[in-house]
N, C-alpha and C positions, 0 to 999 in steps of 0.2 A: 504494500500500500504506500503510495507516494504522497508526500505532503508538499504543498506549494508555499514557500516562504517568501515569495516575491511581494514587495510592498508597492502600494499605489503612489502616485505622485503627491497626493495630499498627505498621506501618512509620512512620506519622507520629509516633506516640508515641516510637519509637526514635530518630528524627531529633531530636525536641525534647529528649530526654534527653541525647543527645550534645552538642547545642548548649549546654544548661545546664551540662554537665560542663566543656566548654571555657571557658565564661564564668566558672565558679567557679574554674578553675585559672589564669586569667589574672591576672598581678600588677597591682596598682594602680599606675599610672604616677606618681601624686602622693605615694606613700608610699615612703620609703627602706626597703630590705630590712633584715632583722635577722638577726644571726648568734647562734643560741642555743647554749649549752654545757651539757652534762649529764654528771654524774658520780654514781656510786653506791658507797657504802662499807658493806659488811655488818659485823656485829659481830665477825667473825673475821679481817677483813683487817688485816694488820699491815704494818709498814714493810718487813719482809723478804720479803713475798709479791709485791712489785711492784704491788700493787693499792691501796695507800694513797691517801688523798685528795691529798697533795702530788704524788705521781707522776702521777696522772691529770690534775691541773691543769697540770702541766708538759707532758704530751703534748698536751693540748688547746690549750695556748698556742702551741706550734709550728705546729699545723695551722691555728689561727685566724689567726696572723700571715701564713701563706702565702695563705690565702683573701682576707684583706683586701688584700694586695698584688695579687692577681689581679683583684679588683674595683675597683682603683684608689682604695680608701678610701671608696667610695660605699656604705657599709654601717654600720649601728649594731650594735656588739658588746654583747650582753646579758651581765650578770655571771653567772658560772657558777652553776648550780643543782645542789644536791647532795642526794641522798637518803641518809640514814644509818640503819644497822641495819634494812635492808629486804632481803628475799629476793626475787630477781627471778623465781624459778620459781614462787612462790606469789602474788605481787602483780603484776598486769599493769602495763605502763608507764603507761597512762592513769589508773590508780587510785593511783599514788604521789603523795606530796605535791609533790615537785619535778616529776615527770613530768607531772602533771595541769596544772601551770602552762604547760609547753611545749605540751602537747596543745591547750589552749584558746587560747593566745596566738599560735601559729605561723600564718602566712598564706602564700598563694602568693607565690613569689619568695624566701622566706626559706631559711635553711640551718640544719641542726642538726649540731653537732660533738659526738661521743661518743668518749671515750678508747679504749674497747675494746668489741667487740660484746657480750661477756658481762657488761659493766657495765650494759647496757640490757636485754638479753634473755637469759634462760636457758630460754625456752620457744619452740619453733619456731612454734607457732600465734600467739603474741603478736608475734613478730618479723615474720612474714609479713603479718599483718593491719595492723600499724603501718606498716611500711616501704611496703607497697603503697598504703595510704591516703595517705601523704605523697607518694609518687611520682605518683599520679594527680592530685594538686593542685599539682604543680610545686614541691615542697619537697625540696631536696637533703639527703641524709644522708651525713655523713662520719665514718668510723671511723678515728681518728688512728693507732691501733696496728695494726689488722688489715688495713686496706686503704684503700679510698677511698669511693666513692659507692654507697650503696644497693644496687640490683639491676641495676647497669649491667655489661654484659659478663660476664666470668667470675664476678663477685660473685653472679650468680644461682645458681651452683653452690656457691661457697665459703661464702656467708653461711649457708644452711641447715645445712651441715655443721658450721660453727663453733658455731651455736646448739645443735646436737645434742650436740657435745662438751662445751659449757658445761653443758648439762642433766645429762649423765652425770657430770661432775666434781662438780656440786652434790649429786647424789644419793649418790655415793660418800662425799663429805665428811659428809653428814648421817648416813649409816649409821655412819661411824667415830665421830662425836661422840656418838651415842646409845650406842654400845658403851662408850666411855670414861666417859660419865656413869653408866651402869649399874654399871660396875666401881667407880667412886668411891663410889657409894651403898652398895655391899656393904662397902666398907672404912670406912664411916661418915664420909666426908669430904665437905664441901660442894662443890657444883659448879654451874655455870651462873651466870647473872646474878641477883643478889638482887632481890627485889621492891622496890617503891618505898619501903616503910617499913622495909626491912632494910639491913644493911651487914655486911661481913665484918670480924671482929676477930681478932687473934692473928697469930702468925708463920706463915710459909709452911709448909704441911703440917700445921698444927694450928689452922686457922681455924675459927670458928664463926659462924653467922648470929645477929645480935642485932637486935632491933626498936628503931627510933628512935621514942621516944614522941611527940615533937612532930609527926612526919610521920603517925604512926598516928592521932592525933586528927583531923587534917585529912581523912585518907582515909575514916574512919568518917563524918564529917560530910558529905562529898561523897556517899557511898553512900546515906545515909538521906535526904538532900535530894532526890536523884534518884528514889528509890523511893517516897518519901512524897508528893511534890508533882509529880513528872514534869517538873521544870524542865529547861531546856536547860543545857548545860555553860557557856555564856556567862554566863547568869544566876547559876549556881552559883559561877563564878569571881568575880563581883561580890560575892556574899554572903561568900565566904571572905576576900576582900580587905578587906571592911568589918570583919569580925570581927578579923582580924589587925591592921589599922590601929588599931582600938579598944584591943586588948590592948597594942600596942607604943607607943601614944601618938603616932601620926604621922598625916599626911594620907593619904587613900586614893588609890592610883594610878588615874587615870582609865582608862576602857576604851580610849581612843585609844592609850594606851601599855601595852596589855595584855601585850605581850611582856616588859615589865620587871617584871611581877608574879611573885612566887614560885610562884603557882599559876594560870597562864593556863588558858584553856578546854581546850586540847589536853592539858595535864597533868592536869586534873581528869578528863577522859575516860579517860586512861590509868590513873589511880588507881582509878576505878570498875571498869574491866575487870580490873585486877590483883586487887582484892578479890573480885569476883564469880567469878573463876577458881579461887580456893581454897575456895569454899564447899562444893562437892561432897565435898571431903575433910575438911571441918570441920563436921559436923552440929550440934554444940553452938553454934558461932559463928553458923551459918546461922539456927538457931532464935532465938538471942538478938537478932540483927539484925532478924529478922522482927517480934519483939515490940517493938523500938524503933521500927520503921517505923509500927506500928499504935498506938503510944502518943502522948501529948501532951508528951513531953519536948522542951524547946526545942533548937534546933540547936546553940546554943553550949554546951550541957551534955550533949550526946550522949556525948562521949568518957568522961565519968565513969562511965557505966553499961556500957561495952564494953571490957574489957581485951583485949590482943593474944591471938592463938592460943596454945594451951598449949605447943605444941612449938617455940616461937620461938627458943629458945636452944640447941637440939640441932643437931649437925652434920648436913649433908645438905640 
């Protein structure tokens, strides 16, 4: 009796895919594994909530020390990476500033330590896709406060439930904050974070938003430079630094030390977004900026022709 052991094309493709997956998940024996640490602090996390950055770092430190002892010290501990003022339910882990560093740098055999599950994920889809992607590549995930490793054992049941509760808590808190903000607006009181060119002045309960002229000038220059020339924010940061260095009589901070600049590329991008975000409610300012973009006014003189919004000193 003869037996036919020939495989179909689909079966051969499946076997090759499994072999590639196993090879991709195999740790490199010449490379020391790394222990990554991740924390996230939103704009409303205070010291009393138990979610502040020092509390998270302390929780991760205890878990990291235990893992290093279990591995006999044969591991490189990476400095904690922290995302600040980021909402986990609206920004996936891989798209956050610190989260993307871990996502791109982690390799098979590494481990990720997170203080709490809701610090990394408030979306069940984001959690499942991320943790499964790591598990398939032999990357361990440890939640210092909520449990231990990824989807092992009972964590397959508890982790999605914790993510769902985190999502519900975030949604309820968002509704509450919107209701409070609406009530404060009706009372004529300022609320929320001031924009980059604004600051609160006055005593508690009687504060008003006031424009900071020196910041407003830079924000307008950034907006016109981006709209008129289409420059990247890295180049705009160089231009702003050159203008400020000339006005202050100092040497220009080089691009290699961009983080030491008053307006690095990331802050220029944020200034552009803040100004663009208020234009739908400021038609006169929108038209004025459009005229400046189409004009031949030099960038270092733009601020002279663009005063701040009219309602800059009113509460709210």
